[in-house]
TORMAR-353056 format. One record per residue (C-alpha): residue in three letters; x, y, z. Coordinates in Angstrom, 3 decimals. Each point is the difference from the previous one (the first is absolute). Layout:
! TORMAR-353056
<mikol rest="ALA" px="X" py="Y" pz="Z"/>
...
END
This chain:
! TORMAR-353056
<mikol rest="MET" px="73.676" py="64.823" pz="185.257"/>
<mikol rest="VAL" px="2.431" py="1.959" pz="-2.034"/>
<mikol rest="ASP" px="-1.305" py="3.013" pz="-1.849"/>
<mikol rest="PHE" px="1.254" py="-0.347" pz="-3.396"/>
<mikol rest="ASP" px="-1.806" py="2.971" pz="-1.534"/>
<mikol rest="PHE" px="1.689" py="2.305" pz="2.582"/>
<mikol rest="ILE" px="3.474" py="-1.537" pz="-0.738"/>
<mikol rest="LEU" px="-0.649" py="0.221" pz="-3.963"/>
<mikol rest="HIS" px="-1.302" py="3.535" pz="0.353"/>
<mikol rest="PHE" px="2.953" py="1.088" pz="2.041"/>
<mikol rest="ILE" px="2.318" py="-1.514" pz="-2.284"/>
<mikol rest="ARG" px="-1.672" py="1.489" pz="-3.173"/>
<mikol rest="ILE" px="-1.035" py="3.469" pz="1.535"/>
<mikol rest="ASP" px="2.801" py="0.890" pz="2.615"/>
<mikol rest="LEU" px="2.993" py="-1.634" pz="-1.292"/>
<mikol rest="ILE" px="-0.426" py="-0.351" pz="-3.710"/>
<mikol rest="LEU" px="-1.342" py="3.468" pz="-0.281"/>
<mikol rest="GLY" px="2.737" py="1.052" pz="2.379"/>
<mikol rest="PHE" px="2.605" py="-1.118" pz="-2.443"/>
<mikol rest="GLY" px="-1.748" py="2.463" pz="-2.394"/>
<mikol rest="TRP" px="0.230" py="3.044" pz="2.526"/>
<mikol rest="TYR" px="3.640" py="-1.304" pz="0.612"/>
<mikol rest="THR" px="0.814" py="0.021" pz="-3.559"/>
<mikol rest="VAL" px="-0.887" py="3.585" pz="-0.476"/>
<mikol rest="LEU" px="1.832" py="1.159" pz="2.819"/>
<mikol rest="PHE" px="3.120" py="-2.300" pz="-1.216"/>
<mikol rest="PHE" px="-0.177" py="1.708" pz="-3.301"/>
<mikol rest="THR" px="-0.130" py="3.338" pz="1.327"/>
<mikol rest="LEU" px="2.854" py="-0.459" pz="2.390"/>
<mikol rest="LYS" px="1.945" py="-1.576" pz="-2.735"/>
<mikol rest="LEU" px="-0.735" py="3.145" pz="-2.305"/>
<mikol rest="PHE" px="1.918" py="2.128" pz="2.441"/>
<mikol rest="LYS" px="2.755" py="-2.591" pz="0.434"/>
<mikol rest="TYR" px="-0.600" py="-0.367" pz="3.544"/>
<mikol rest="LYS" px="2.200" py="-2.823" pz="1.238"/>
<mikol rest="LYS" px="-0.229" py="-1.743" pz="-3.319"/>
<mikol rest="ASP" px="1.810" py="-3.270" pz="1.344"/>
<mikol rest="LEU" px="-1.804" py="-0.490" pz="2.879"/>
<mikol rest="LEU" px="-3.455" py="0.597" pz="-1.820"/>
<mikol rest="THR" px="0.873" py="-2.386" pz="-2.797"/>
<mikol rest="GLU" px="1.012" py="-2.739" pz="2.784"/>
<mikol rest="PHE" px="-3.236" py="0.750" pz="1.833"/>
<mikol rest="ASP" px="-2.174" py="-0.114" pz="-3.220"/>
<mikol rest="LYS" px="1.638" py="-3.567" pz="-0.975"/>
<mikol rest="ASP" px="-1.418" py="-1.291" pz="3.288"/>
<mikol rest="ALA" px="-3.103" py="1.841" pz="-0.487"/>
<mikol rest="CYS" px="-0.581" py="-1.653" pz="-3.457"/>
<mikol rest="LYS" px="0.947" py="-3.364" pz="1.436"/>
<mikol rest="THR" px="-2.524" py="0.699" pz="2.725"/>
<mikol rest="PHE" px="-2.660" py="0.799" pz="-2.536"/>
<mikol rest="VAL" px="0.658" py="-3.092" pz="-1.748"/>
<mikol rest="PHE" px="-0.193" py="-2.017" pz="3.168"/>
<mikol rest="LEU" px="-3.218" py="1.815" pz="0.838"/>
<mikol rest="GLY" px="-1.701" py="-1.109" pz="-3.245"/>
<mikol rest="ILE" px="0.834" py="-3.674" pz="0.480"/>
<mikol rest="LEU" px="-1.215" py="0.529" pz="3.597"/>
<mikol rest="PHE" px="-3.395" py="1.340" pz="-1.110"/>
<mikol rest="ALA" px="-0.251" py="-2.820" pz="-2.567"/>
<mikol rest="ILE" px="0.584" py="-2.712" pz="2.864"/>
<mikol rest="VAL" px="-2.213" py="1.683" pz="2.398"/>
<mikol rest="TRP" px="-2.699" py="0.116" pz="-2.573"/>
<mikol rest="LEU" px="0.183" py="-3.443" pz="-0.853"/>
<mikol rest="LEU" px="-0.062" py="-0.947" pz="3.502"/>
<mikol rest="ALA" px="-3.130" py="1.902" pz="0.495"/>
<mikol rest="VAL" px="-1.735" py="-1.485" pz="-2.844"/>
<mikol rest="THR" px="0.944" py="-3.392" pz="1.188"/>
<mikol rest="VAL" px="-0.842" py="0.729" pz="3.769"/>
<mikol rest="ASP" px="-3.290" py="1.303" pz="-1.266"/>
<mikol rest="PHE" px="-0.770" py="-2.855" pz="-2.061"/>
<mikol rest="VAL" px="0.986" py="-2.725" pz="2.571"/>
<mikol rest="VAL" px="-1.250" py="1.714" pz="3.411"/>
<mikol rest="ILE" px="-2.613" py="2.387" pz="-0.664"/>
<mikol rest="MET" px="-2.026" py="-0.799" pz="-3.171"/>
<mikol rest="THR" px="-2.901" py="-2.487" pz="0.176"/>
<mikol rest="GLU" px="-0.475" py="-2.679" pz="-2.515"/>
<mikol rest="GLU" px="-2.137" py="2.067" pz="-2.341"/>
<mikol rest="GLU" px="2.478" py="2.942" pz="-0.017"/>
<mikol rest="LYS" px="2.646" py="-2.540" pz="-0.611"/>
<mikol rest="THR" px="-1.807" py="-1.250" pz="-3.019"/>
<mikol rest="GLN" px="-0.799" py="3.638" pz="-1.305"/>
<mikol rest="PHE" px="3.821" py="1.055" pz="0.620"/>
<mikol rest="LEU" px="1.242" py="-3.106" pz="-1.888"/>
<mikol rest="ASN" px="-2.385" py="0.981" pz="-3.036"/>
<mikol rest="ARG" px="1.294" py="3.613" pz="0.311"/>
<mikol rest="LEU" px="3.670" py="-1.465" pz="-0.287"/>
<mikol rest="THR" px="-0.618" py="-2.250" pz="-2.904"/>
<mikol rest="GLY" px="-2.827" py="2.292" pz="-1.797"/>
<mikol rest="GLU" px="-0.521" py="2.187" pz="-2.756"/>
<mikol rest="TYR" px="1.480" py="3.201" pz="1.817"/>
<mikol rest="SER" px="2.648" py="-2.000" pz="2.301"/>
<mikol rest="PHE" px="2.393" py="2.428" pz="-1.084"/>
<mikol rest="GLY" px="-1.600" py="2.743" pz="2.100"/>
<mikol rest="ILE" px="1.004" py="-1.758" pz="3.288"/>
<mikol rest="TRP" px="3.704" py="-0.541" pz="-0.961"/>
<mikol rest="LEU" px="0.699" py="2.954" pz="-2.271"/>
<mikol rest="GLN" px="0.457" py="2.961" pz="2.512"/>
<mikol rest="PRO" px="2.264" py="-2.006" pz="2.591"/>
<mikol rest="LEU" px="2.249" py="-1.356" pz="-2.839"/>
<mikol rest="PHE" px="0.006" py="3.518" pz="-1.585"/>
<mikol rest="TRP" px="1.141" py="1.318" pz="3.271"/>
<mikol rest="LEU" px="2.675" py="-2.716" pz="0.176"/>
<mikol rest="ILE" px="1.333" py="0.599" pz="-3.153"/>
<mikol rest="LEU" px="0.125" py="3.873" pz="0.511"/>
<mikol rest="THR" px="1.979" py="-0.204" pz="3.096"/>
<mikol rest="GLN" px="2.418" py="-2.537" pz="-1.328"/>
<mikol rest="LEU" px="0.740" py="2.394" pz="-2.985"/>
<mikol rest="VAL" px="2.054" py="2.114" pz="2.325"/>
<mikol rest="ARG" px="2.619" py="-2.667" pz="-0.391"/>
<mikol rest="PHE" px="1.052" py="1.429" pz="-3.274"/>
<mikol rest="ASN" px="2.310" py="2.856" pz="-0.140"/>
<mikol rest="VAL" px="-1.785" py="2.048" pz="-2.723"/>
<mikol rest="ILE" px="-3.148" py="0.155" pz="2.093"/>
<mikol rest="ARG" px="1.970" py="0.777" pz="3.308"/>
<mikol rest="LYS" px="1.739" py="2.910" pz="-1.393"/>
<mikol rest="PHE" px="-2.933" py="1.913" pz="-1.103"/>
<mikol rest="LEU" px="-2.422" py="1.975" pz="1.915"/>
<mikol rest="PHE" px="-2.873" py="-0.432" pz="-2.655"/>
<mikol rest="PHE" px="0.109" py="-3.684" pz="0.133"/>
<mikol rest="ARG" px="0.194" py="-0.420" pz="3.728"/>
<mikol rest="ILE" px="-3.255" py="2.211" pz="0.471"/>
<mikol rest="LEU" px="-1.648" py="-1.540" pz="-2.906"/>
<mikol rest="ILE" px="0.480" py="-3.445" pz="1.901"/>
<mikol rest="VAL" px="-1.505" py="1.515" pz="3.220"/>
<mikol rest="VAL" px="-2.963" py="1.456" pz="-1.698"/>
<mikol rest="PRO" px="-1.877" py="-3.216" pz="-0.534"/>
<mikol rest="PHE" px="0.288" py="-0.723" pz="3.866"/>
<mikol rest="ILE" px="-2.259" py="3.200" pz="0.414"/>
<mikol rest="ILE" px="-2.479" py="-0.668" pz="-2.646"/>
<mikol rest="THR" px="-1.026" py="-3.473" pz="0.346"/>
<mikol rest="PHE" px="-2.116" py="-1.756" pz="-2.721"/>
<mikol rest="GLU" px="-2.997" py="0.435" pz="2.474"/>
<mikol rest="ARG" px="0.336" py="3.562" pz="0.357"/>
<mikol rest="PHE" px="0.561" py="0.536" pz="-3.640"/>
<mikol rest="VAL" px="-3.287" py="-1.867" pz="-0.582"/>
<mikol rest="ILE" px="-1.950" py="2.095" pz="2.642"/>
<mikol rest="ILE" px="1.455" py="3.449" pz="-1.513"/>
<mikol rest="VAL" px="-1.044" py="-0.943" pz="-3.415"/>
<mikol rest="THR" px="-3.497" py="-1.337" pz="0.884"/>
<mikol rest="SER" px="-0.489" py="3.082" pz="2.189"/>
<mikol rest="LEU" px="0.907" py="2.318" pz="-2.756"/>
<mikol rest="HIS" px="-3.340" py="-0.884" pz="-1.964"/>
<mikol rest="ARG" px="-2.138" py="2.332" pz="2.579"/>
<mikol rest="ASP" px="-1.347" py="3.002" pz="-1.558"/>
<mikol rest="TYR" px="1.578" py="2.317" pz="2.407"/>
<mikol rest="LEU" px="-3.193" py="1.936" pz="0.611"/>
<mikol rest="PRO" px="0.017" py="2.346" pz="3.279"/>
<mikol rest="SER" px="-2.272" py="-2.537" pz="1.567"/>
<mikol rest="SER" px="2.785" py="-2.743" pz="0.048"/>
<mikol rest="TRP" px="2.714" py="2.224" pz="0.836"/>
<mikol rest="THR" px="0.016" py="-0.792" pz="3.819"/>
<mikol rest="ILE" px="-0.045" py="-3.804" pz="-0.597"/>
<mikol rest="TYR" px="3.913" py="-0.513" pz="0.436"/>
<mikol rest="ASN" px="0.832" py="3.319" pz="1.899"/>
<mikol rest="TYR" px="1.780" py="-1.608" pz="2.790"/>
<mikol rest="ILE" px="3.280" py="-1.784" pz="-1.030"/>
<mikol rest="GLY" px="0.975" py="-1.745" pz="3.072"/>
<mikol rest="PHE" px="3.074" py="2.182" pz="1.108"/>
<mikol rest="THR" px="0.983" py="3.522" pz="0.148"/>
<mikol rest="TRP" px="2.795" py="1.496" pz="-2.165"/>
<mikol rest="TRP" px="2.342" py="0.412" pz="3.166"/>
<mikol rest="GLU" px="-0.417" py="-3.835" pz="0.647"/>
<mikol rest="PHE" px="1.008" py="-0.695" pz="-3.545"/>
<mikol rest="LEU" px="2.956" py="2.603" pz="0.084"/>
<mikol rest="LEU" px="1.365" py="-1.523" pz="3.281"/>
<mikol rest="SER" px="-0.407" py="-3.502" pz="-1.474"/>
<mikol rest="ILE" px="2.624" py="0.668" pz="-2.725"/>
<mikol rest="PRO" px="3.204" py="0.558" pz="2.586"/>
<mikol rest="VAL" px="-1.400" py="-2.850" pz="2.383"/>
<mikol rest="LYS" px="-0.104" py="-2.372" pz="-2.968"/>
<mikol rest="ALA" px="3.424" py="0.965" pz="-1.291"/>
<mikol rest="ILE" px="1.351" py="-0.208" pz="3.619"/>
<mikol rest="GLU" px="-1.792" py="-3.561" pz="0.550"/>
<mikol rest="PHE" px="1.666" py="-1.083" pz="-3.089"/>
<mikol rest="SER" px="3.344" py="1.123" pz="0.833"/>
<mikol rest="LEU" px="-0.347" py="-1.689" pz="3.315"/>
<mikol rest="ILE" px="-0.625" py="-3.160" pz="-1.670"/>
<mikol rest="VAL" px="3.068" py="0.485" pz="-2.136"/>
<mikol rest="PHE" px="1.917" py="0.658" pz="3.025"/>
<mikol rest="VAL" px="-1.046" py="-3.135" pz="1.586"/>
<mikol rest="TYR" px="0.564" py="-2.018" pz="-3.208"/>
<mikol rest="LYS" px="3.705" py="1.388" pz="-0.148"/>
<mikol rest="TYR" px="0.526" py="-0.483" pz="3.530"/>
<mikol rest="ALA" px="-1.241" py="-3.708" pz="-0.252"/>
<mikol rest="ASN" px="1.896" py="-0.878" pz="-3.055"/>
<mikol rest="GLN" px="3.430" py="1.315" pz="1.335"/>
<mikol rest="SER" px="-0.903" py="-1.867" pz="3.207"/>
<mikol rest="ILE" px="-0.501" py="-3.269" pz="-1.982"/>
<mikol rest="LEU" px="3.190" py="0.628" pz="-1.798"/>
<mikol rest="LYS" px="1.886" py="0.387" pz="3.089"/>
<mikol rest="PHE" px="-1.343" py="-3.198" pz="1.515"/>
<mikol rest="LYS" px="0.799" py="-1.799" pz="-3.152"/>
<mikol rest="THR" px="3.458" py="1.099" pz="-0.061"/>
<mikol rest="VAL" px="0.375" py="-0.629" pz="3.638"/>
<mikol rest="ASN" px="-1.255" py="-3.436" pz="-0.131"/>
<mikol rest="HIS" px="1.928" py="-0.853" pz="-3.238"/>
<mikol rest="ASN" px="3.465" py="0.893" pz="1.651"/>
END
């Protein structure tokens, strides 16, 4: 069975956040006018790849929900799931993936593609998901007495892992852009050869 959670996590965390780190690098290099034409051309492909990743995320999410419903769920779970889809809080299931799809499609507009602020603003909701936001807000109600200071003292990774993940994610995203660009050029060549 395909692990859809891993695929969705890889697209959201590694590639889409990689676009955010790539964006910071792109605007830094653009600031110093380093090979501006080459950077602009690569950025167009990067934005197209980002838009494609948003569509791919939505397709994989829908496929995961469908496979989960048809193959994995029992009859009782199917009934509960259908009640959630059509119930009072049905927006909770659809809101976040649709929001992410719409956010990735905003990069199609030149106004948003041109400014660093807008591009970083698009990537931030992929870091702070709705679930994480709820967990953070509900955990802020603690009284922060010294007895509760050690409840969450381990965050699951070291700062070195975080700092090393930044270039790794930017490189992963750049490799995907290169693959996209090469595949696009190959398809165009194939169409041209077959057309003639």
